[in-house]
N, C-alpha and C positions, 0 to 999 in steps of 0.2 A: 810899293815898288814903283819907281819912276820909269817912264818909257825909255829914257836914255839908258838906264841900267838894264832894262829888259832887252834893248837892242844889243848891248854888249854881251849880255848873258846868252841870248839866242845864237849869237855867232859861235859860241863855244858849246852850246847845247842843242844844236840843230841835228837831231838824230834822223832827219828826213832829207839829208842832202842828196840821196839817191832819187828823191821825188821832187824836191824844190830847192832852188837856190836860197841863200839867206834873205835876199831881197824879196823874193816871192813869198817866203814864209812870213816875213815881217809885214808885207802888204796884206796878206790874208788875216794876220793877227790884228792889224789896225782896222780892217773891215769888220771883223768880228766884234771888236770893242765898240766901234761906231754904231753897230746895229743892236747892241745889248747894253745893259747897264753894268756890265762886269768890269771889275778892276783888272789891271794888267796880269796879276797872278792867276785869277780865275780864267781869263780868256786864254792864257797860255796853257794852263792845265787841260782845258776842254779841247783846244785845238790839237794838243799833243795826243790826247785820248783818241780823238777822231782819226788823226793821221796814223796812229799805231794800228788801228783796225783796218783802215783803208789801205795803208801800205802793205799790210800782210795779205789782204785780198788781192792786191795788184801783183804781188810777188808769188803767192801760192795758190790763189783762187780760194774759194770757200763758200759758205752759205750766205745767202741774202734773202730778204723777206719782202713780200708785197701783199697789201690788202686790197681786194677788189670787191665791188658790190655786183652781185649777179642775182637774177631771178631763179636760176637753177644751176647746178653743176655743169650741165650741158651747154651753158652759154659761154663757157671759157674758150677763148681762142688761144690755144697753147702755142700756135705759131708766132704770135705777136703779143707778148705779155707786157710790152712797154719798156721804157728805158729808166723810169723812176722807181727805185727800190730803196730799201733801208737796211742798215746794218744791225738794227735792233728789233727783235720780235715783239716787244711790248708796246703795242700801238696806243695804249692808254696814255703814254707819255706825251704824245703829240696829236692825237685825235681827241679834242675836247668833247666831241659828240660822235658816238658810234651808232647813231640811229640810222634807220633806213634812209637812203638818199632818193630813191626813185619809186614811182608807182606805175605799173603798166596799165593798159586799157581795161583790164579785168579787175583792177584794184589790188593786185598782188604787189607786195613790197619787196624790194631787193634786199638781199642779206649779205653781210660781209663774209668773205672767204679768204683764208690765209694761204698764200703760196710760199713755199720754201723751196729755193732752187740752189743748185750748186753751180758756180761759175768757174771757168778756167782762169788761169793767170792772165793779166794784161787786158782785161775786158772792162775796165772802169775808166771813164773820162774824168781825170783828176781835176782839171780846170773847172769844168762845169759843176762837178760835185762840190768842190771847195767854194765856188761862188755861191751856190745854193746854201751850203752849210753856214756860211758867214751871215746870211740873211735870216735863216730859220734854223739855228743850231739844235733846237730840241727835236727836230725831225730826223736827224742823223741820216739824211738821204744821200744816196749815191746815184750817179747817172752812168748807165752803161754806154760803152763806145758804139756798139752796133745794135741796131734794133731791126729785126730780132738778133740777139746775140746767141752764142752757143751756151746753153745752160741745160741742166738736167733737173727736172722737177722732182724733188725729193718727197714733198708732201703737198697735198691740196685738200683742204677740208674746211668746213664751216668754222668760222672764227667764234670760239665759245668762251673767251676769257671773261666775258661780262655777263652776268646773270640775266639782264634784261634783254639780251639778244635771243 
């Protein structure tokens, strides 16, 4: 599919007009293509997939995910969990290495913990999220508007999807 055709197609198939103008959509699409080796169709499919999920989170709120490395559960600062989250709970897709990141003075290694939170509508910074997504689309990251934002922690537990952890 040629980009000229895609531009025409996107004008009629921009299901995200509540979120982005056609020009913004095409700009993010071009950025995504420039930062990956994807063809027009793959880039559009992936951008649409991302916008479907993020658009729904903006409109309705929903679950988001974050992986943090801590020495113990008590080290979690639940008042400030950060602004970088993901829409995908399978961290193996974008963490090539889930090994321990830090060692304390006693030689203890940090461990990954999964946080699942529920956010209210309109708590996602769409511009920052899309800018980051077009650079690293496999991370499916979102950026929250306010840090700390209003969220409810649904689950907090040691991340155990990988047997070597």
